[in-house]
LUMKOLTOR-474461 format. One line per 8 residues: number of its first residue (from 1); their letters; for each residue x, y, z of C-alpha. Coordinates in pm, whole numbers. Example, Ala and Ser with C-alpha at 12.3 -4.5 7.8 and 13.67 -1.06 7.14 Angstrom:
<nodes>
1	AS	1230 -450 780 ~ 1367 -106 714
</nodes>
This chain:
<nodes>
1	MAALAPER	-3742 1000 5364 ~ -3716 772 5074 ~ -3589 1088 4877 ~ -3313 1134 5155 ~ -3174 804 5134 ~ -2929 839 4849 ~ -2778 1189 5064 ~ -2654 940 5334
9	FEGPGDAA	-2308 1018 5490 ~ -2015 839 5318 ~ -1800 703 5567 ~ -1451 553 5531 ~ -1591 200 5434 ~ -1818 370 5157 ~ -1511 530 5038 ~ -1293 226 5001
17	SAALDELS	-1585 83 4808 ~ -1603 365 4587 ~ -1223 343 4536 ~ -1279 -33 4463 ~ -1572 18 4197 ~ -1307 299 4057 ~ -1025 3 4023 ~ -1250 -275 3895
25	RNFTYGAS	-1382 10 3606 ~ -997 53 3544 ~ -884 -280 3524 ~ -963 -456 3178 ~ -723 -748 3195 ~ -909 -1037 3141 ~ -1217 -900 2980 ~ -1436 -1122 2762
33	GTGNGSLS	-1370 -1109 2424 ~ -1137 -1221 2102 ~ -813 -1114 2094 ~ -702 -1049 2452 ~ -352 -1097 2502 ~ -231 -1138 2104 ~ -190 -869 1829 ~ -516 -924 1662
41	GEWYRRNQ	-749 -630 1559 ~ -915 -640 1863 ~ -624 -604 2078 ~ -521 -321 1880 ~ -879 -166 1933 ~ -877 -205 2314 ~ -485 -81 2339 ~ -467 185 2115
49	IHLFGVLL	-362 413 2429 ~ -91 167 2521 ~ 71 160 2164 ~ 87 551 2175 ~ 278 470 2528 ~ 496 255 2326 ~ 559 468 2035 ~ 639 766 2281
57	AILGNLVI	881 552 2493 ~ 1057 398 2163 ~ 1129 749 2035 ~ 1236 884 2330 ~ 1490 624 2349 ~ 1575 677 2022 ~ 1649 1055 2043 ~ 1816 983 2399
65	SISLNIQK	2048 728 2155 ~ 2125 1011 1937 ~ 2210 1273 2208 ~ 2471 1011 2343 ~ 2622 998 1997 ~ 2631 1391 1965 ~ 2784 1390 2319 ~ 3068 1168 2251
73	YSHLQSAH	3136 1375 1929 ~ 3166 1660 2130 ~ 3406 1490 2354 ~ 3609 1360 2046 ~ 3613 1689 1899 ~ 3778 1851 2220 ~ 4020 1593 2266 ~ 4167 1617 1892
81	HEHPRPLF	4232 2035 1981 ~ 4553 2110 2148 ~ 4373 2357 2399 ~ 4048 2201 2454 ~ 3749 2434 2550 ~ 3531 2343 2834 ~ 3230 2144 2717 ~ 2941 2390 2833
89	RSMIWWGG	3104 2634 2573 ~ 3034 2382 2264 ~ 2718 2421 2118 ~ 2747 2031 1978 ~ 2729 1938 2338 ~ 2449 2165 2423 ~ 2231 2017 2146 ~ 2320 1676 2246
97	LVLMAVGE	2188 1764 2623 ~ 1893 1937 2481 ~ 1811 1631 2301 ~ 1870 1427 2614 ~ 1576 1653 2770 ~ 1320 1591 2504 ~ 1381 1177 2501 ~ 1333 1190 2904
105	TGNFAAYG	1035 1392 2867 ~ 902 1136 2581 ~ 1000 880 2828 ~ 795 1054 3141 ~ 488 1092 2916 ~ 465 717 2824 ~ 442 616 3183 ~ 94 827 3154
113	FAPVTLIA	-29 611 2858 ~ 125 274 2960 ~ 162 19 3206 ~ 533 30 3368 ~ 600 -332 3269 ~ 581 -207 2924 ~ 761 91 2928 ~ 1056 6 3175
121	PLGCMSVT	1204 -244 2939 ~ 1196 -58 2632 ~ 1501 139 2770 ~ 1714 -122 2597 ~ 1617 64 2254 ~ 1874 352 2391 ~ 2120 104 2431 ~ 2105 -92 2080
129	GSAIISVI	2008 256 1931 ~ 2324 407 2017 ~ 2544 122 1898 ~ 2395 147 1560 ~ 2410 545 1539 ~ 2780 502 1664 ~ 2838 251 1331 ~ 2689 500 1091
137	FLKENLRA	2801 832 1210 ~ 3109 809 1424 ~ 3271 517 1205 ~ 3304 261 1470 ~ 3329 -82 1405 ~ 3041 -329 1336 ~ 3055 -645 1497 ~ 2867 -978 1470
145	SDLLGTTL	2753 -947 1838 ~ 2607 -605 1767 ~ 2406 -750 1486 ~ 2305 -1072 1709 ~ 2237 -821 2032 ~ 2014 -608 1833 ~ 1810 -897 1679 ~ 1740 -1036 2014
153	AFAGIYLL	1651 -673 2171 ~ 1418 -634 1895 ~ 1259 -987 1927 ~ 1216 -903 2319 ~ 1083 -574 2255 ~ 808 -784 2004 ~ 773 -1020 2315 ~ 691 -770 2536
161	VNFAPNIT	463 -529 2362 ~ 261 -854 2282 ~ 249 -990 2593 ~ 271 -720 2840 ~ -25 -666 3073 ~ -347 -617 2911 ~ -459 -376 3168 ~ -578 -38 3134
169	QNISARTV	-569 215 3452 ~ -682 593 3468 ~ -417 689 3712 ~ -601 917 3897 ~ -536 1061 4230 ~ -796 846 4428 ~ -623 570 4235 ~ -261 655 4377
177	QYFFVGWQ	-409 712 4739 ~ -557 378 4762 ~ -234 205 4596 ~ 13 416 4848 ~ -180 269 5168 ~ -246 -81 5031 ~ -88 -332 5278 ~ 144 -473 4940
185	FLMYLILE	327 -172 4897 ~ 363 -112 5265 ~ 540 -438 5287 ~ 758 -390 4992 ~ 880 -30 5075 ~ 955 -164 5453 ~ 1163 -446 5273 ~ 1331 -187 5045
193	ILIFCILL	1429 72 5321 ~ 1568 -238 5509 ~ 1792 -333 5245 ~ 1867 -10 5143 ~ 2041 87 5485 ~ 2204 -263 5496 ~ 2342 -203 5163 ~ 2433 174 5246
201	YCHKRKGM	2604 93 5567 ~ 2823 -150 5392 ~ 2895 99 5113 ~ 2973 386 5381 ~ 3088 223 5696 ~ 3275 -93 5544 ~ 3400 67 5247 ~ 3223 -181 5008
209	KHIVVLLT	3234 -52 4654 ~ 3151 -363 4460 ~ 2947 -286 4141 ~ 2662 -496 4285 ~ 2644 -308 4575 ~ 2625 22 4384 ~ 2377 -78 4143 ~ 2158 -205 4360
217	LVALLASL	2137 100 4566 ~ 2027 264 4234 ~ 1765 3 4155 ~ 1600 37 4477 ~ 1590 408 4447 ~ 1461 355 4047 ~ 1207 160 4165 ~ 1042 446 4378
225	TVISVKAV	1110 667 4057 ~ 932 462 3842 ~ 645 471 4079 ~ 647 849 4142 ~ 700 901 3752 ~ 379 723 3630 ~ 179 875 3963 ~ 289 1229 3871
233	SGMITFSV	257 1155 3443 ~ -76 970 3480 ~ -213 1224 3724 ~ -109 1505 3466 ~ -278 1314 3197 ~ -608 1257 3403 ~ -616 1638 3497 ~ -700 1683 3116
241	TDKMQLTY	-1084 1592 3210 ~ -1040 1701 3574 ~ -877 1979 3703 ~ -862 1882 4064 ~ -605 1634 4022 ~ -328 1851 4066 ~ -493 1998 4406 ~ -453 1693 4560
249	PIFYIMFI	-161 1638 4850 ~ -86 1301 4676 ~ 39 1475 4378 ~ 327 1660 4545 ~ 420 1385 4753 ~ 476 1198 4459 ~ 677 1453 4275 ~ 867 1555 4557
257	IMIASCVF	977 1161 4575 ~ 1050 1141 4204 ~ 1299 1436 4253 ~ 1493 1307 4565 ~ 1489 969 4408 ~ 1634 1101 4064 ~ 1906 1269 4239 ~ 2039 983 4480
265	QVKFLNQA	1994 746 4198 ~ 2215 947 3961 ~ 2459 978 4253 ~ 2515 633 4309 ~ 2540 565 3936 ~ 2821 799 3896 ~ 2998 627 4151 ~ 2976 306 3967
273	MKLYNMTM	3097 458 3649 ~ 3393 596 3809 ~ 3510 272 3925 ~ 3397 41 3679 ~ 3415 78 3281 ~ 3090 140 3088 ~ 3069 -234 2934 ~ 2996 -348 3298
281	VVPVNHIF	2781 -53 3426 ~ 2533 -63 3131 ~ 2401 -401 3113 ~ 2398 -431 3496 ~ 2222 -162 3563 ~ 1978 -210 3260 ~ 1910 -535 3417 ~ 1886 -413 3761
289	FTTSAILS	1682 -126 3666 ~ 1426 -305 3467 ~ 1389 -609 3724 ~ 1276 -333 3996 ~ 1074 -136 3757 ~ 879 -480 3697 ~ 812 -531 4063 ~ 710 -179 4143
297	GIIFYQEF	467 -238 3843 ~ 357 -565 3970 ~ 318 -474 4330 ~ 192 -109 4334 ~ -20 -99 4018 ~ -111 -456 4042 ~ -79 -466 3676 ~ -9 -858 3665
305	LGAAFLTV	-366 -897 3816 ~ -534 -1204 3643 ~ -269 -1276 3389 ~ -237 -1615 3268 ~ 81 -1802 3361 ~ 198 -1886 2979 ~ 156 -1462 2936 ~ 395 -1415 3211
313	FIYLFGCF	648 -1645 3097 ~ 639 -1529 2752 ~ 662 -1164 2877 ~ 951 -1288 3108 ~ 1154 -1447 2804 ~ 1113 -1104 2630 ~ 1289 -963 2900 ~ 1560 -1213 2898
321	LSFLGVFL	1619 -1156 2528 ~ 1634 -766 2575 ~ 1872 -807 2862 ~ 2119 -1063 2636 ~ 2084 -808 2348 ~ 2215 -533 2592 ~ 2469 -747 2710 ~ 2600 -869 2333
329	VTRNREKE	2593 -527 2213 ~ 2798 -354 2513 ~ 3031 -646 2565 ~ 3408 -538 2503 ~ 3308 -216 2317 ~ 3570 -14 2498 ~ 3846 -244 2449 ~ 3830 -182 2088
337	HLQQSYID	3946 170 2107 ~ 4258 76 2304 ~ 4546 182 2062 ~ 4894 46 2115 ~ 5116 354 2124 ~ 5446 170 2112 ~ 5638 -105 1915 ~ 5743 -387 2122
345	FGNIPGKQ	6086 -512 1966 ~ 6128 -775 2162 ~ 5850 -997 2003 ~ 6002 -945 1656 ~ 6255 -1193 1515 ~ 6609 -1089 1457 ~ 6569 -774 1700 ~ 6767 -725 2020
353	MLDKIQPD	6582 -571 2315 ~ 6786 -309 2517 ~ 6882 -367 2882 ~ 6755 -33 2966 ~ 6543 198 2715 ~ 6617 523 2906 ~ 6812 625 3208 ~ 6582 586 3557
361	SNDLSYGS	6397 938 3631 ~ 6629 1020 3945 ~ 6976 1022 3687 ~ 7056 1343 3523 ~ 6999 1189 3160 ~ 6663 1089 3229 ~ 6473 1149 2874 ~ 6769 1106 2640
369	LPDGSDST	6819 780 2467 ~ 7107 517 2518 ~ 7434 595 2411 ~ 7690 401 2243 ~ 7864 280 2636 ~ 7547 95 2669 ~ 7545 -251 2564 ~ 7331 -553 2543
377	TSQSGEKK	7374 -927 2545 ~ 7319 -1138 2226 ~ 7106 -1494 2180 ~ 7468 -1651 2215 ~ 7564 -1487 2570 ~ 7809 -1242 2419 ~ 7795 -851 2506 ~ 7739 -632 2165
385	KV	7784 -260 2142 ~ 7459 -93 2030
</nodes>
């Protein structure tokens, strides 16, 4: 009878306790030992997998920066032709598109090795990197705000890597299932759906097209995207040792959520880009996206579980520095490319401005210069023939 005791039936309570035991083995935040939460040798030894994820994210964002500049170069090259060809016929544009896919793949893989709260803020690398590359290869102007913004962004990245949650998780299917039915995530999901429906009603029925409304819709969808991307990437990474991970229904549920949220996220983001210029959309979208990703990592994956107050404060300060850096890099960048295509003679001393530069569009002489019959009034009030 004693030999049969270990083979007892495992009920729902036993399955929950087993999942909790697995989570307790995964979470290592606050573990004893020197170097916890600092860039010491012990920290490096325990967080090598995190650093690998950080490296993937940084390289992925740099590749995205290169792809953005290549696509921008293809647009400029097409604009200089008298009869521009469609972009899909340009090999340069296709090269930029392929590099974009490679960079996004690197970001996708990074979520499988490092926490969401560490990978998501590194998106500022694509903005600052794109500014630096455009100065080198596209010969754009290097401004003081670009240097200051890049410096602040790098300082923020250093603080993020140093003080991000020191937590190691093996994202298995059982772990995702446990998080998915947790009361924290269910309450967060209900609140997010409620806010999303209200904003969608205001946008569709009331015609509200403010940038905050559109990018809040993008951010709400982005939180689901980040959660599902980390779940899918983590289960694929975990399937190297356990082939059964990809047979769980939760894998396909998360995969569908990832695809659907990405599609609608791009839709609302494109609407914002059509109504507002890039200097407004890029920094606001980066702030909203990063904030929603951090919240999803805290609520769904509980990545700040047991974190000290000082660690959280310095981490948030690093996020603030990266936000400020992105804002400085993108500030007034598009206005520098506006060229004045005419000369305002009215502002030149000693020159007289014509009453009528050319006839009205309804006149038969529209498009011709004014003849000698036109007159203008000098500063002394006397009429002079042109």
